[in-house]
C-alpha positions as protocol buffer text, in pm:
chain_id: "A"
residue {
  index: 1
  type: MET
  ca { x: 16695 y: 10101 z: 6041 }
}
residue {
  index: 2
  type: GLU
  ca { x: 16392 y: 10313 z: 5961 }
}
residue {
  index: 3
  type: THR
  ca { x: 16241 y: 10273 z: 5616 }
}
residue {
  index: 4
  type: VAL
  ca { x: 16143 y: 10579 z: 5418 }
}
residue {
  index: 5
  type: ALA
  ca { x: 15773 y: 10600 z: 5344 }
}
residue {
  index: 6
  type: GLU
  ca { x: 15648 y: 10667 z: 4993 }
}
residue {
  index: 7
  type: LEU
  ca { x: 15542 y: 11027 z: 4937 }
}
residue {
  index: 8
  type: ILE
  ca { x: 15169 y: 11061 z: 4893 }
}
residue {
  index: 9
  type: ALA
  ca { x: 14939 y: 11357 z: 4948 }
}
residue {
  index: 10
  type: LYS
  ca { x: 14647 y: 11339 z: 5189 }
}
residue {
  index: 11
  type: VAL
  ca { x: 14387 y: 11380 z: 4913 }
}
residue {
  index: 12
  type: ASP
  ca { x: 14548 y: 11103 z: 4705 }
}
residue {
  index: 13
  type: ALA
  ca { x: 14566 y: 10868 z: 5004 }
}
residue {
  index: 14
  type: LYS
  ca { x: 14201 y: 10940 z: 5086 }
}
residue {
  index: 15
  type: ALA
  ca { x: 14099 y: 10875 z: 4724 }
}
residue {
  index: 16
  type: GLN
  ca { x: 14282 y: 10540 z: 4734 }
}
residue {
  index: 17
  type: GLY
  ca { x: 14114 y: 10443 z: 5060 }
}
residue {
  index: 18
  type: LEU
  ca { x: 14438 y: 10446 z: 5259 }
}
residue {
  index: 19
  type: LEU
  ca { x: 14451 y: 10518 z: 5631 }
}
residue {
  index: 20
  type: HIS
  ca { x: 14784 y: 10706 z: 5625 }
}
residue {
  index: 21
  type: TYR
  ca { x: 14977 y: 10945 z: 5406 }
}
residue {
  index: 22
  type: PHE
  ca { x: 15331 y: 11082 z: 5403 }
}
residue {
  index: 23
  type: THR
  ca { x: 15438 y: 11422 z: 5273 }
}
residue {
  index: 24
  type: GLY
  ca { x: 15795 y: 11433 z: 5399 }
}
residue {
  index: 25
  type: ILE
  ca { x: 15716 y: 11764 z: 5571 }
}
residue {
  index: 26
  type: ALA
  ca { x: 15769 y: 11798 z: 5947 }
}
residue {
  index: 27
  type: CYS
  ca { x: 15470 y: 11843 z: 6178 }
}
residue {
  index: 28
  type: ILE
  ca { x: 15456 y: 12143 z: 6415 }
}
residue {
  index: 29
  type: ARG
  ca { x: 15668 y: 11948 z: 6668 }
}
residue {
  index: 30
  type: GLY
  ca { x: 15932 y: 11867 z: 6405 }
}
residue {
  index: 31
  type: HIS
  ca { x: 15849 y: 11500 z: 6337 }
}
residue {
  index: 32
  type: VAL
  ca { x: 15882 y: 11378 z: 5979 }
}
residue {
  index: 33
  type: SER
  ca { x: 15638 y: 11092 z: 6006 }
}
residue {
  index: 34
  type: LYS
  ca { x: 15329 y: 10932 z: 5853 }
}
residue {
  index: 35
  type: ARG
  ca { x: 14998 y: 11100 z: 5929 }
}
residue {
  index: 36
  type: TYR
  ca { x: 14644 y: 10976 z: 5959 }
}
residue {
  index: 37
  type: VAL
  ca { x: 14414 y: 11060 z: 5667 }
}
residue {
  index: 38
  type: SER
  ca { x: 14118 y: 11101 z: 5904 }
}
residue {
  index: 39
  type: ASP
  ca { x: 14254 y: 11401 z: 6096 }
}
residue {
  index: 40
  type: GLY
  ca { x: 14611 y: 11465 z: 5977 }
}
residue {
  index: 41
  type: SER
  ca { x: 14761 y: 11375 z: 6314 }
}
residue {
  index: 42
  type: CYS
  ca { x: 15125 y: 11274 z: 6325 }
}
residue {
  index: 43
  type: PHE
  ca { x: 15215 y: 10912 z: 6417 }
}
residue {
  index: 44
  type: ALA
  ca { x: 15518 y: 11022 z: 6620 }
}
residue {
  index: 45
  type: CYS
  ca { x: 15320 y: 11279 z: 6821 }
}
residue {
  index: 46
  type: LEU
  ca { x: 15050 y: 11026 z: 6905 }
}
residue {
  index: 47
  type: ALA
  ca { x: 15305 y: 10760 z: 7001 }
}
residue {
  index: 48
  type: PHE
  ca { x: 15482 y: 11009 z: 7227 }
}
residue {
  index: 49
  type: LYS
  ca { x: 15156 y: 11103 z: 7401 }
}
residue {
  index: 50
  type: ARG
  ca { x: 15050 y: 10740 z: 7434 }
}
residue {
  index: 51
  type: ASP
  ca { x: 15382 y: 10606 z: 7568 }
}
residue {
  index: 52
  type: THR
  ca { x: 15470 y: 10856 z: 7839 }
}
residue {
  index: 53
  type: PRO
  ca { x: 15510 y: 10725 z: 8196 }
}
residue {
  index: 54
  type: GLU
  ca { x: 15250 y: 10976 z: 8314 }
}
residue {
  index: 55
  type: ARG
  ca { x: 14997 y: 10845 z: 8062 }
}
residue {
  index: 56
  type: LYS
  ca { x: 15064 y: 10483 z: 8159 }
}
residue {
  index: 57
  type: ALA
  ca { x: 15032 y: 10567 z: 8530 }
}
residue {
  index: 58
  type: TYR
  ca { x: 14701 y: 10741 z: 8464 }
}
residue {
  index: 59
  type: GLN
  ca { x: 14573 y: 10443 z: 8264 }
}
residue {
  index: 60
  type: ASP
  ca { x: 14674 y: 10200 z: 8541 }
}
residue {
  index: 61
  type: LEU
  ca { x: 14491 y: 10405 z: 8803 }
}
residue {
  index: 62
  type: TYR
  ca { x: 14188 y: 10442 z: 8577 }
}
residue {
  index: 63
  type: ARG
  ca { x: 14166 y: 10066 z: 8514 }
}
residue {
  index: 64
  type: GLN
  ca { x: 14176 y: 9997 z: 8890 }
}
residue {
  index: 65
  type: ARG
  ca { x: 13858 y: 10196 z: 8956 }
}
residue {
  index: 66
  type: SER
  ca { x: 13571 y: 9964 z: 9050 }
}
residue {
  index: 67
  type: GLU
  ca { x: 13321 y: 10123 z: 8812 }
}
residue {
  index: 68
  type: VAL
  ca { x: 13564 y: 10078 z: 8522 }
}
residue {
  index: 69
  type: LYS
  ca { x: 13623 y: 9714 z: 8617 }
}
residue {
  index: 70
  type: ASP
  ca { x: 13247 y: 9657 z: 8638 }
}
residue {
  index: 71
  type: ARG
  ca { x: 13186 y: 9819 z: 8299 }
}
residue {
  index: 72
  type: ARG
  ca { x: 13462 y: 9617 z: 8133 }
}
residue {
  index: 73
  type: SER
  ca { x: 13340 y: 9297 z: 8299 }
}
residue {
  index: 74
  type: LYS
  ca { x: 12983 y: 9356 z: 8178 }
}
residue {
  index: 75
  type: ARG
  ca { x: 13103 y: 9425 z: 7825 }
}
residue {
  index: 76
  type: TRP
  ca { x: 13316 y: 9109 z: 7826 }
}
residue {
  index: 77
  type: ARG
  ca { x: 13026 y: 8895 z: 7961 }
}
residue {
  index: 78
  type: GLN
  ca { x: 12801 y: 9030 z: 7686 }
}
residue {
  index: 79
  type: PHE
  ca { x: 13062 y: 8985 z: 7410 }
}
residue {
  index: 80
  type: ALA
  ca { x: 13212 y: 8648 z: 7508 }
}
residue {
  index: 81
  type: TYR
  ca { x: 12915 y: 8472 z: 7665 }
}
residue {
  index: 82
  type: GLU
  ca { x: 12615 y: 8669 z: 7535 }
}
residue {
  index: 83
  type: MET
  ca { x: 12509 y: 8710 z: 7898 }
}
residue {
  index: 84
  type: GLY
  ca { x: 12338 y: 9033 z: 7989 }
}
residue {
  index: 85
  type: ASP
  ca { x: 12296 y: 9181 z: 8337 }
}
residue {
  index: 86
  type: ASP
  ca { x: 11955 y: 9020 z: 8386 }
}
residue {
  index: 87
  type: GLU
  ca { x: 12078 y: 8665 z: 8320 }
}
residue {
  index: 88
  type: PHE
  ca { x: 12391 y: 8723 z: 8530 }
}
residue {
  index: 89
  type: ASN
  ca { x: 12190 y: 8856 z: 8824 }
}
residue {
  index: 90
  type: CYS
  ca { x: 11941 y: 8567 z: 8797 }
}
residue {
  index: 91
  type: LYS
  ca { x: 12228 y: 8318 z: 8815 }
}
residue {
  index: 92
  type: LEU
  ca { x: 12372 y: 8500 z: 9117 }
}
residue {
  index: 93
  type: VAL
  ca { x: 12039 y: 8481 z: 9300 }
}
residue {
  index: 94
  type: ALA
  ca { x: 11977 y: 8118 z: 9198 }
}
residue {
  index: 95
  type: GLN
  ca { x: 12322 y: 8022 z: 9332 }
}
residue {
  index: 96
  type: ASN
  ca { x: 12271 y: 8225 z: 9651 }
}
residue {
  index: 97
  type: TYR
  ca { x: 12566 y: 8451 z: 9553 }
}
residue {
  index: 98
  type: CYS
  ca { x: 12806 y: 8155 z: 9594 }
}
residue {
  index: 99
  type: CYS
  ca { x: 13030 y: 7947 z: 9370 }
}
residue {
  index: 100
  type: GLU
  ca { x: 12829 y: 7653 z: 9240 }
}
residue {
  index: 101
  type: ILE
  ca { x: 13109 y: 7405 z: 9319 }
}
residue {
  index: 102
  type: CYS
  ca { x: 13283 y: 7511 z: 9641 }
}
residue {
  index: 103
  type: LYS
  ca { x: 12999 y: 7727 z: 9780 }
}
residue {
  index: 104
  type: ILE
  ca { x: 13235 y: 8013 z: 9876 }
}
residue {
  index: 105
  type: PRO
  ca { x: 13043 y: 8345 z: 9873 }
}
residue {
  index: 106
  type: PHE
  ca { x: 13126 y: 8573 z: 9581 }
}
residue {
  index: 107
  type: ASP
  ca { x: 13300 y: 8905 z: 9646 }
}
residue {
  index: 108
  type: LEU
  ca { x: 13095 y: 9147 z: 9437 }
}
residue {
  index: 109
  type: THR
  ca { x: 13311 y: 9442 z: 9545 }
}
residue {
  index: 110
  type: ARG
  ca { x: 13590 y: 9299 z: 9325 }
}
residue {
  index: 111
  type: GLN
  ca { x: 13846 y: 9335 z: 9606 }
}
residue {
  index: 112
  type: ASN
  ca { x: 13936 y: 8964 z: 9585 }
}
residue {
  index: 113
  type: LYS
  ca { x: 13980 y: 8843 z: 9227 }
}
residue {
  index: 114
  type: ALA
  ca { x: 13974 y: 8477 z: 9340 }
}
residue {
  index: 115
  type: THR
  ca { x: 13616 y: 8505 z: 9464 }
}
residue {
  index: 116
  type: THR
  ca { x: 13462 y: 8723 z: 9195 }
}
residue {
  index: 117
  type: PRO
  ca { x: 13207 y: 8536 z: 8981 }
}
residue {
  index: 118
  type: HIS
  ca { x: 13338 y: 8386 z: 8656 }
}
residue {
  index: 119
  type: VAL
  ca { x: 13106 y: 8256 z: 8385 }
}
residue {
  index: 120
  type: ASP
  ca { x: 13161 y: 7884 z: 8325 }
}
residue {
  index: 121
  type: HIS
  ca { x: 13068 y: 7757 z: 7981 }
}
residue {
  index: 122
  type: ASN
  ca { x: 13090 y: 7440 z: 7778 }
}
residue {
  index: 123
  type: HIS
  ca { x: 13381 y: 7476 z: 7536 }
}
residue {
  index: 124
  type: THR
  ca { x: 13215 y: 7246 z: 7281 }
}
residue {
  index: 125
  type: THR
  ca { x: 12867 y: 7400 z: 7269 }
}
residue {
  index: 126
  type: ASP
  ca { x: 12952 y: 7745 z: 7417 }
}
residue {
  index: 127
  type: ALA
  ca { x: 12645 y: 7710 z: 7641 }
}
residue {
  index: 128
  type: ASN
  ca { x: 12670 y: 7895 z: 7973 }
}
residue {
  index: 129
  type: ARG
  ca { x: 12653 y: 7662 z: 8274 }
}
residue {
  index: 130
  type: GLY
  ca { x: 12689 y: 7862 z: 8592 }
}
residue {
  index: 131
  type: LEU
  ca { x: 12899 y: 8104 z: 8791 }
}
residue {
  index: 132
  type: LEU
  ca { x: 13218 y: 7979 z: 8955 }
}
residue {
  index: 133
  type: CYS
  ca { x: 13499 y: 8131 z: 9158 }
}
residue {
  index: 134
  type: LYS
  ca { x: 13833 y: 8166 z: 8982 }
}
residue {
  index: 135
  type: LEU
  ca { x: 13981 y: 7850 z: 9132 }
}
residue {
  index: 136
  type: CYS
  ca { x: 13683 y: 7626 z: 9049 }
}
residue {
  index: 137
  type: ASN
  ca { x: 13664 y: 7770 z: 8698 }
}
residue {
  index: 138
  type: ALA
  ca { x: 14034 y: 7688 z: 8651 }
}
residue {
  index: 139
  type: LEU
  ca { x: 13974 y: 7338 z: 8792 }
}
residue {
  index: 140
  type: VAL
  ca { x: 13702 y: 7267 z: 8537 }
}
residue {
  index: 141
  type: GLY
  ca { x: 13910 y: 7413 z: 8255 }
}
residue {
  index: 142
  type: ASN
  ca { x: 14233 y: 7235 z: 8352 }
}
residue {
  index: 143
  type: CYS
  ca { x: 14061 y: 6895 z: 8361 }
}
residue {
  index: 144
  type: LYS
  ca { x: 13948 y: 6966 z: 8004 }
}
residue {
  index: 145
  type: GLU
  ca { x: 13586 y: 6921 z: 8119 }
}
residue {
  index: 146
  type: GLN
  ca { x: 13641 y: 6544 z: 8150 }
}
residue {
  index: 147
  type: VAL
  ca { x: 13470 y: 6376 z: 8444 }
}
residue {
  index: 148
  type: SER
  ca { x: 13721 y: 6088 z: 8434 }
}
residue {
  index: 149
  type: ILE
  ca { x: 14005 y: 6328 z: 8518 }
}
residue {
  index: 150
  type: LEU
  ca { x: 13809 y: 6467 z: 8813 }
}
residue {
  index: 151
  type: GLN
  ca { x: 13733 y: 6115 z: 8934 }
}
residue {
  index: 152
  type: SER
  ca { x: 14102 y: 6023 z: 8912 }
}
residue {
  index: 153
  type: ALA
  ca { x: 14185 y: 6337 z: 9109 }
}
residue {
  index: 154
  type: GLU
  ca { x: 13928 y: 6241 z: 9374 }
}
residue {
  index: 155
  type: THR
  ca { x: 14078 y: 5891 z: 9402 }
}
residue {
  index: 156
  type: TYR
  ca { x: 14425 y: 6040 z: 9433 }
}
residue {
  index: 157
  type: ILE
  ca { x: 14322 y: 6283 z: 9707 }
}
residue {
  index: 158
  type: ARG
  ca { x: 14132 y: 6014 z: 9900 }
}
residue {
  index: 159
  type: ARG
  ca { x: 14432 y: 5778 z: 9883 }
}
residue {
  index: 160
  type: TYR
  ca { x: 14673 y: 6031 z: 10033 }
}
residue {
  index: 161
  type: ASN
  ca { x: 14432 y: 6194 z: 10280 }
}
residue {
  index: 162
  type: SER
  ca { x: 14338 y: 5875 z: 10467 }
}
């Protein structure tokens, strides 16, 4: 059941520092909905535009573009690991464009997600360590960065591979 919003004029909402207001008057498309103080846009109109199958299909195609993936990846590296392009490229060159653990060459075209470079970092100190492929990064993370677990795994593999 939809709750009825409290009536408040745009100027009053703005004076109170609110983000939305509600007049009870329909927008030009007939929606009786809250509106944004910033531009007066209707919540229902924006939700309709945002949630259409055409819009979602466009967004999916847009996100698959390599330049968009690269831009998002760079932003994430900078935000999460404080690693700029220069440091990232230096690590790539120092590691000969390969995973530091398994030595598989990185796929810089982003066609194969498993072999794109992932930043490995210490979860205690947040210090960046190196660039790993997806599988090696998961290996280090799943062993909780404990050498004893990796040694036990090595013993296990050796026992059953001989």
